[in-house]
Structure formats: structure tokens, C-alpha cells
VEXNU-528545 format. One record per residue (C-alpha): x, y, z. Coordinates in steps of 0.1 Angstrom, whole numbers, plus 5000, padded with zeros to 4 digits. Example, Ala and Ser with C-alpha at 12.3 -4.5 7.8 and 13.67 -1.06 7.14 Angstrom:
BEGIN
512349555078;513749895071;
END
This chain:
BEGIN
823451995092;826251915069;829351665070;832051885077;830052045106;829351705119;833051605116;834451965128;832051855161;832751525166;836651595164;836351825193;834151555215;836851345210;839851585221;837451695249;836651285261;840551275259;841751525280;839351355303;840951045305;839150785283;841150615262;842350745232;841450415210;837950395223;836850805221;838450765180;836350495174;833450565195;833050925177;834250765142;831150565149;829150825158;829751065132;829650775100;826050715117;824951085117;826351105077;825950735062;823650475064;824150235096;824849935067;828150205052;828850225093;829149865093;830549865061;833350115074;833949965103;834549545089;836749645063;838849945079;839349715108;840549415085;842649665060;844349805084;845349445103;846249225070;848649595056;851649475049;853449825056;852749835091;854849525102;857749755102;856449915133;856349645157;859849495145;861049835148;859949825184;861649535189;865249685175;864549925200;864149735232;867249505217;869249795213;868649875254;869149555265;872449435245;874649755260;874249945227;872550265246;874950265272;878250235253;876850515234;876750735260;880450655273;881650745238;879651105238;881151115275;884651085267;883751305232;881951635254;884351575281;886551885279;883252155288;881952275311;878652095314;879851835291;877551545308;874451725299;875751755263;876651395260;873151265274;871151465242;874051335217;874150965231;870350995227;870651165190;872550875181;870550615199;867950745180;869450565152;868050235162;865650325187;862550525168;860050585196;860750855222;859450675255;862050425245;865250645250;863250825280;863250555300;866850395284;868850715296;866850775330;869050445341;871850505322;872250905321;870251035350;873050835381;875950975357;874751315363;873551335400;877051155410;878451415389;877351715411;874651795381;871752035392;869051745395;866251965378;868452055344;869951645346;866151555344;864651845324;867551715300;866951355299;863251425291;863451605263;866451415249;864551135246;862451335217;865351275192;864050915191;861250985173;863151195144;866451015139;866050735116;864450545118;861850695134;858250535138;856850895139;858250915102;857150605092;853350665103;853450975090;854450815053;851850555058;848850795065;850151035039;851350795011;854651035008;857850845003;859050685030;862950705024;862551095016;860551125049;863950935069;865851155051;863851535057;864151405095;867951305097;868051665089;865451785114;867351555139;870651715135;868852025135;867151975171;870651865182;872152185172;869352435191;869452205223;873352275228;872852565221;870652615247;872552435274;875652635267;873152985274;871652775305;875252725316;876353115309;873553185326;873352965361;876652825356;876352725393;874252465384;877052215361;879852105387;883152275374;885252025351;887851795367;891051685361;889751355347;888051515323;891251735311;893351425310;890951285280;892951275250;892251235211;893450865218;891150785243;887950965224;888850745187;889050445207;884950475217;884350485183;884050125187;881450145203;879450285184;879850025155;876349845162;874450155157;876550305131;876049975109;872249915116;871350325104;873750215077;871749905069;868250075074;868650385058;871050315031;869750035020;866350125014;867050494996;869850334980;866950044967;868549724981;865149654998;861549835003;861550075036;859349835048;861249565045;864249755059;862349675094;862749335092;866249385079;867549555112;865649305134;867749005120;870849235122;869949335161;869448915170;872348835153;874349085176;872449005207;873748645199;877448745196;877148895228;875848595246;872248715252;870248405253;867548275238;864848325270;866648675268;866348785235;862148605236;862148885264;863049145244;860149055217;857549025243;858549365255;858649495218;855049355210;853449435243;855049805235;852949755199;849649585211;848349945229;849950185199;847949875174;844249955188;844750335179;846150215144;843250085136;841050335151;842750635134;841650395101;838550405105;838750795114;840250885087;837650735062;835050895081;837351225072;836951125042;833251065039;832551425051;835051595037;835651825073;839151865057;837952045027;835952245041;837852405070;840552515037;837352655019;836852865050;840053005057;839953005019;836653275027;838753475062;841853585043;843753475071;847153395064;848353015060;851353135081;848753215107;847252915103;850052705110;851052895141;847452825155;848052455142;851752455163;849152585198;846852295193;849351995187;851352185218;847952095237;847351755221;851251665230;850351735264;847751485273;848251215241;851751085229;853251185195;851950835174;848450865188;848451255179;849551185148;846950935140;844651155150;845451485139;847151415103;844451295081;843351675088;845851865092;847951725061;845551855037;844252195052;847952275055;849152135017;846352265004;847252625017;851252494998;853252435026;855852095020;854851775033;858151645047;858651985059;855951955076;856351565094;859451755113;857152045124;854351805138;856651525152;859151835170;855951995184;854151695196;857051595218;857151975225;853751895239;855051625260;857351815285;855052145290;853352165319;851152035331;850751745318;853551665293;854051275295;857351285288;858051415321;855751165340;857150875320;860551015343;858851115371;857650735370;860750555364;863150765389;860450855414;861251255419;858251475417;857351615382;857451995395;861051935398;861251805364;859252095351;861752365364;864152155336;862852165306;861752515300;865452555280;864252305258;860752355257;862552735238;864752505224;862252305202;859952605201;862452855180;863352465157;859852435149;858652805141;862252845117;861552525099;858052685092;859752995075;862852795059;861652445052;865052445031;866352355066;865252035064;864951965028;868451975013;869951645026;866751475008;867051724980;871251654981;870351244976;868051354942;864751244961;861751354936;858951554950;860851754979;
END
């Protein structure tokens, strides 16, 4: 049995174990161990596991991930997210269904300092859900909007998903972040379109515009822009600074962390509260870091078995159209997103999928956006969408009620991903405009 066949068998078993509920990092480590033992020698297995773990832990570039997680936690604890939602309410007040638009827009803006979809989902469960309920919005549609809008934090820079993808593939982080910003804008646009049509099809699901909403003036809206200044400054500092060469992208996390700590202290946040926020961020990352280490070893296992090369050869010999291969992979990612978070999905699949699709001629930077979109789409897809169950747990609402409200967004996210696959220039225009090379 060849190394490639052993690799494919181990990968299939790994996914099956994840579906059965075995922790992701144990599945990845275990099957990498078994596969390496079958392909190489025990000495090689020991060397790969010891060196793989050490290389990951000692890798400075991965330190940016916990720093951005801390930034996201502090953004919620300092009231930045609440201020963002207040501002977006004013700007969408005169539209029917304005609070739905505001929830999506506020998630997009909050994503500029969050980077993790789960953080945006949890924060806006507490901020947006009570307001939507008080105003009389349909509960299924409201909760579905909150579940889906959290995915924007995975696309709007500084996205931890984009950072991870670039670290796994040696793509430029700065260019990847610019591409994801364009992808995030596209996602916001298609979500707005779906809200527009959902309201037109079932107008009874949203309340009428009130006199108080109509009374909001342009001056009222402009005044709320001051609430967005902290996020805009952080975004400009992180993305602008790294892209303009003021500091490496990996340093951007440290710069943002220091900046938001200064802001937190200026907002009279106590040192004890600050330390609690740091602790929350570190807890979020600690569970993820086991997956990061496991994925490093899994990437080496794929290299040893030459599984990706074997898949490329098989597809070439079968004569399957590259676009058809891409769509099969999209279906696979939707399935994976149902049972795993976006980071876990990427850690396991990118070492296989990236060389496969780039070998078929697809653009690597556009692929980042498609993979993240589809992974997040899986997180709201029945029957196991993780984002839906997060909202269900936080708000103590039945998951079935939430699943009824996510269908417009499932259609929107799938449409956006397909558009990018067929027309990749729709997300590549911004890095090209900024003079990025290799796009």
C-alpha cells in the first residue's frame, strides 16, 4: 500500500472520529501517529513528533494569535462593541428591518478588532438580541441574523483565520488581510441583499418604522461616529501599519494589544478587570493551541505520504473539470464546518486542499476567502451548526428556532463563495490596487 493511500485512509478515519465526538486534536495526533508509523520507522515518528511540537511552540509567528484574541475580548469588555451597535442603529434607523442591518454592520465593524467569529457571536447575543426582542422582531430571523453575522469577524482583518491560513501556506499575511477585507465587504453586501428580500417576502417578521426612528437626523448619525473611533484606529494601526511596512504583520498583534490596553485603562478599567480579560483570551487560545500543534505534525505526515500530489495525479487522470473539483471541496467544507470550528477545519484540511487547488490553477488568496466563508457556512448549517448551538446556549433558546432563521444567510454565504470561485477578481482588486505582488 502506497503512502498516499495510507494518508487518504487516515484522513477519512480522522474525520469519522471527529464526527463521533472525539476531540479534534486527539484525532489529528492519533491518526498522524498511526500513519507515520505505517509509512516510516519508529525513530522517524519519534523525531517528527518531538521536533514538530517544539517547532510549533517555539514559532514566534504563532504568538500573534493569542494577542488578537486578547484584543477581541478587551473590545467587548471596554464597550467598543456596544458603541458600534449604537452607531449602526442610528445609521440604519430609517430602513424597515433596520436593526437586522445594524446587527450585520456592527458585526463587520467589530470584526476589525475581534478576529474570531465566536467572539462576535457571543458579544452580540448580549447586545443585539435584547434590543431585537424588545422591538418586536421575529425571534427566528433575529437569532439567525446574530448566528450568521458573527462569521464576519473571521473575514474582516485582523482575521485569525486568515493569519492561520497564511502561516500554513507561506502566503503573504498583509496581502491575505487585504483580500479578506474585500471578501468581508462582499459578505456584508450579500447579507444586506438577503435581509432586503427576506423582509419583502415576509414583511410581518419585522416591526414598522417608528416615529423615533424617523426623527433621527444626519447630525445624530454623525455624532455617533465618535463611537467607532477606537475600532477605526485599531484597524488602521494593525492593517495599515503592517501593509505600509511600519512593522511586520506578526508584530501587529502586540501593537494592537498595547493600544487597546491603554484604551481600557483610559476607560477606567481596573488592573484586575484587565487581567481577567487577558485570562479569558489565553483560555480561548489554550484549547486552540493543541490543535495548532497537532496540525503541524499532520502537515508533516501529508508531506511524507505525498497525499496531495497523489490526489492531483488522480484528478488529472480522471479528467474531472477543475471547477467541479472545487465545488466538491466546497461541499466537504460545509460538512466539516458543521462539526468543527473554522480554525480546526483549516488546520486539518488546508495542507491537503491548498496544493490540490493551486495545482489545478486556482488563486491561493481567493481560496482563503472561500475556505473561511464555507467553513463559517457550515457553522450555521443544520443539523449540527456550531454557531447556532453557541447562540442557543448563551440565550437559552431552542436550536430549532434559530435554524429556521438562518436559511437566508446560508443562501447568501453560498452565493458569495460561488461568485468568488467563478470571479476571483472580485476579492483580489484591493490587494492589486495597493500594489501587492503575487496576487
